[in-house]
C-alpha positions as CSV (number, residue, x, y, z in Angstrom):
1,X,0.0,10.5,-16.2
2,X,-1.7,9.7,-13.0
3,X,-1.3,11.6,-9.7
4,X,-0.3,9.4,-6.8
5,X,-1.5,10.5,-3.3
6,X,-0.7,8.8,0.0
7,X,-3.6,8.9,2.5
8,X,-2.5,9.8,6.0
9,X,-3.4,6.4,7.3
10,X,-1.2,4.7,4.7
11,X,1.7,7.0,5.7
12,X,1.0,5.9,9.3
13,X,1.1,2.3,8.2
14,X,4.6,2.8,6.9
15,X,5.7,4.5,10.1
16,X,4.4,1.6,12.2
17,X,6.1,-1.0,9.9
18,X,9.4,0.9,10.3
19,X,9.0,1.2,14.1
20,X,8.2,-2.5,14.4
21,X,11.1,-3.7,12.2
22,X,13.6,-1.2,13.6
23,X,13.6,-3.3,16.9
24,X,15.6,-6.0,15.0
25,X,17.4,-4.0,12.3
26,X,17.3,-0.3,11.6
27,X,19.0,-0.9,8.2
28,X,16.4,-3.5,7.2
29,X,13.5,-1.3,8.4
30,X,14.7,1.6,6.4
31,X,15.4,-0.5,3.3
32,X,12.0,-2.2,3.4
33,X,9.9,1.0,4.1
34,X,11.8,2.8,1.3
35,X,11.0,-0.1,-1.1
36,X,7.4,-0.1,-0.1
37,X,7.1,3.7,-0.6
38,X,9.0,3.8,-4.0
39,X,7.2,0.7,-5.4
40,X,4.2,3.0,-6.0
41,X,6.2,5.2,-8.4
42,X,5.2,3.0,-11.4
43,X,1.5,3.9,-10.8
44,X,2.1,7.4,-12.3
45,X,2.7,5.8,-15.7
46,X,0.8,2.5,-15.2
47,X,-2.1,3.1,-12.6
48,X,-3.8,-0.2,-13.4
49,X,-0.6,-2.2,-13.1
50,X,-1.5,-3.6,-9.7
51,X,-3.7,-6.6,-9.4
52,X,-7.4,-6.4,-8.4
53,X,-7.9,-7.2,-4.7
54,X,-9.6,-10.6,-4.5
55,X,-11.3,-9.8,-1.2
56,X,-13.1,-6.7,-2.6
57,X,-13.8,-7.5,-6.2
58,X,-13.8,-3.9,-7.4
59,X,-12.0,-2.8,-10.6
60,X,-11.0,0.4,-8.9
61,X,-9.4,-1.2,-5.8
62,X,-6.0,-2.7,-6.6
63,X,-2.8,-3.7,-4.8
64,X,0.9,-4.0,-5.2
65,X,2.7,-6.9,-3.5
66,X,6.1,-6.2,-2.0
67,X,7.7,-9.0,0.1
68,X,5.1,-9.8,2.8
69,X,3.1,-6.6,2.4
70,X,0.1,-5.5,0.4
71,X,-0.1,-1.9,-0.8
72,X,-3.8,-1.1,-1.4
73,X,-4.8,1.7,-3.7
74,X,-7.9,3.1,-5.4
75,X,-8.2,4.4,-8.9
76,X,-10.4,7.5,-9.4
77,X,-10.0,9.2,-12.8
78,X,-6.5,10.4,-13.1
79,X,-5.8,10.0,-9.3
80,X,-4.3,7.0,-7.5
81,X,-4.8,7.1,-3.7
82,X,-2.7,4.8,-1.6
83,X,-5.1,3.6,1.1
84,X,-3.1,1.2,3.2
85,X,0.0,-0.9,3.6
86,X,-0.9,-4.2,5.3
87,X,1.1,-7.3,6.2
88,X,-0.2,-10.2,4.1
89,X,-0.9,-12.4,7.2
90,X,-3.4,-9.9,8.6
91,X,-7.1,-10.2,7.9
92,X,-7.5,-7.6,5.1
93,X,-11.2,-6.7,5.9
94,X,-10.5,-6.2,9.6
95,X,-7.2,-4.3,9.0
96,X,-8.8,-1.9,6.5
97,X,-12.2,-1.5,8.2
98,X,-13.4,2.1,7.5
99,X,-10.6,2.7,5.0
100,X,-11.5,0.5,2.1
101,X,-15.1,0.0,0.8
């Protein structure tokens, strides 16, 4: 079983998404951020279940797609680190500069 860890910046991404969406609907903001957070639970049992990230071409960098968001994570041994949660319309390389190699 893998150990899933959320990087501080990924947690901040979720908070920013919530804050942005809350302007229109607090219920939707809460529902979506909960879904984003809990979608990573499967990684404990199936750490390689996300797809490889086309922009980076690394077997250890993967992502889960939830609605219009990409949850980026890195596999390292028995650890899965959630690196970022990015809207799919954003330029991935610019949005993750310094966070994803």
